[in-house]
N, C-alpha and C positions, 0 to 999 in steps of 0.2 A: 263233564264226566265222559271219559272215553268209553266207546263200546267195547264189549267183551271181544277178545281176539277171534273167537269162533264166529262172531256175528259180522266181522268186517267184510269177508267175501260176499255174504248175502246182501249187505247194504250197498256194496259196490255194484253188484248185479242189478239191484233194484234201481239204482240211479241211472245205470246205462239203459235199462228198459224204459224209464221215463223219458230219456232223451230221444229214444226211437219213436215212442208213441206220441210225444208232443208235436203237433203240427207246426212246421216252420212257417212263420209269416214272411212277407216280402221284406227285403232290406231297404225299402223306401216307403215314403208316405203316399198312399194311393188316394186318388179322387174317389168320391163316393156318390151314389145315387140318392138324392133327397127324396123323402116320402112325399106323396101328394098331401097337400094341406086340407083335403076334404075327401069324401068317399068318391069312388069312380062314377057313381050315378048322380052326384050332387049338382052337376051342371046341366042335367037334362031339363028341358028337351033340346036346348041349343046344341049341346055336345053329348052324344050318347055314351053309355057306360062302356060298351065294347070298344069304341074308339079310344076312350080315355085309358083303358087298361092296356090296349096294344101300344098306344103312343108312349105311355110312361114305362111300362114294364119291359117292352121289347126295344122300341126305337131309342128312347133316352138311355135305357140301360146299356144298349149296344154302344152308344157314343162313349159312355163312361169306361166300359171295358176296353174299347179300342184305344182310348186315350191312355189308360194305364199301361197298355201293351207297348207304348212308345217310350216309357220311362227307362228301361234297360238301354235303349239305343241313345237316349238323350237324358242322362241323369239330372241335369238342372231342373227338369220338370217337377221333380219331387220337392223342390224348394220354393215353387211358385204357387201362390193362391190362384184360384180359378179366375178371379178378377184381374190379377196382375198378368196372367198368361195372355189375356186378350190383347193387351197393349204391346206384347213382345213377340207376337207371332211372326212378324216380319224379320226378326233376328234369329229365328230358329233355323238350324242348318237345313240346307235344301233337301237332304236325303230324307228327312222326317217332317218337313214343313207342311206338306199337303195333308198328311195324316193328323198332325197336331192342329192344323187350321180347321179341318173339317170336324174332327171329333171334339177338340177343345171348344170350338164355337158351338157345336151341337149341344154340348153339356151346359155351357153358359146360357145359351138361348132358351133351352127348355126349362132350366131352373128358374129363370125370370118369368117364363110363360105361365107356369103353374102359380107363381106368386101373384101375378097381375090379374088373376081371375078369381071369382068367388061366386057362390050360389046366388041366384037371382034374389035381390032384395038385401043382400049382405055386403055389397061393395061400396056403399056410401056414395058421396058426390065429390066433384072436384072442390078442393079448398078454395077460399077466397083468393089466396095468393096464386095458386095454380091457374084459376080461372082468369085472373087479371093478366097473367103472362100469356095465356092462350089468346085472349082478346087482343092483346098488344101485338101478337105475332100473326094472327089469322083473321081477326075481326070478330069472331064469335066461336063458341064451342061447336056449333053446327057446321061452320065453315071448316074448322079443323077436322072434324069427323069426315066431312065430304072429301077433303084432300087426302086424308088417311085411307079412305075407302078406295080412292082412285089408285093410290100407290099399291095397295094390297091386291086389288083386282088386276092391275096392269103389270104386276111382276110376272114376266114370262118364265114359265117353268116353275122351279121350286125356289123358295126364299122366304123373306120376312118383310113386313112393313113396320116402321118405327116412328114414334114420337120421341124426339131427342132434344136435349138442351145443348146448344153449341157453346164453344169456349167464349163466345162474345156475350153469352147470357140469354140470347134469343132462342125461341123454340123453332123447330123445323120438322118437316115430315120427310122421311127418306126410306129407301128400300135397299135390301141387300140380297144377293144371290146365295143359294145353297145355305150353308150355316155360318156365313159371315155376319158380322155385326158392327155397329158404329164405333166400338172401342178398338177395333183392330187397326194397327199401323200398317195398312196395306194400300197400294195404289188403287184409285178409283172409288174408295169408300169415303163418304161424307162423315167426318169424325164428330163425335158428340157423346154425351151421356144418355143412354137409353132410359126413358121414363116408362114407355109402354111399347111392347112388341107383339105382333100377331104372326103366328106361324101359318103360312099359306102353302106349305108342302101338301101334296094330295093326301098323304097318310093322316093329316090332321082333320080331314073332313069328308073323304071320299065315300066311306061306308054309308053315311047318312045323306050327303048332298050330291054325290056323284060329281058331275062337272059343273055344278051350280055354285061356283066359288062366291059370287056376290051374295047369295042367300046365306051362306055360312058367315060371311063378314058382317052382314046386317044383324044376324042373330047373336053374334059374339058380343056386340056392344052391351047387351043385357047382362053380360057376365063380368064386365070390367070391374076390377077391384080398385076403385078410385082411392080408397084408404092407402093402399100400397103405392099407387102412383103419386099421391100427395107426399108420402114419406120419402120416396125417391127424389121428388122435386125439392123438398126441404133440405135433403142431404146435399144438394148441389149448391145451396146457399151458404153452407158452413165454410 
């Protein structure tokens, strides 16, 4: 049924008004900040609520916003998953590579960081398969943790310590600077699939531990979500 002729101008005006009032979304698919999988105080006393809120809501959120800001300058970003982006950083045009590297890495690294932690008593234990791989590569779980601690404490300045599975299938401990990670196709990075990563930037621990990074590292092991690490290890078997 056609509207009455007298109503047509009114309907056209309403349609135009709706177009003006409807917020325009971006013309690309943006990256988004994942919510924490637990409350900000759930990891206390090892990590305090204030640090968690600042770390997630400001630092991680900033990496996401800054990464999205690169999409107009490099539209192919809109077609890449966060995982796929890590392995293509080396092919990003030089004009935006540093921003994409730092912020894309920061987004990926922090997304895994929240996932590989859980409140005390809820993280489970290494699976039999993962434990066997750890023992084959390091001799024991304790030996792996000791080597991991050395990598985390020994990282000069800001960066990350990682337990990775290498393309050969063996496990290894490595460390990266700033927001780099072992998935990145960049010179000087030991490549592999990250199973467990620890943030040793000062913003991750300084409010509670000040310059006592080893104390933060030691306390963090109580938070490791081995259930998630087991899942990541099993996925490398597929």
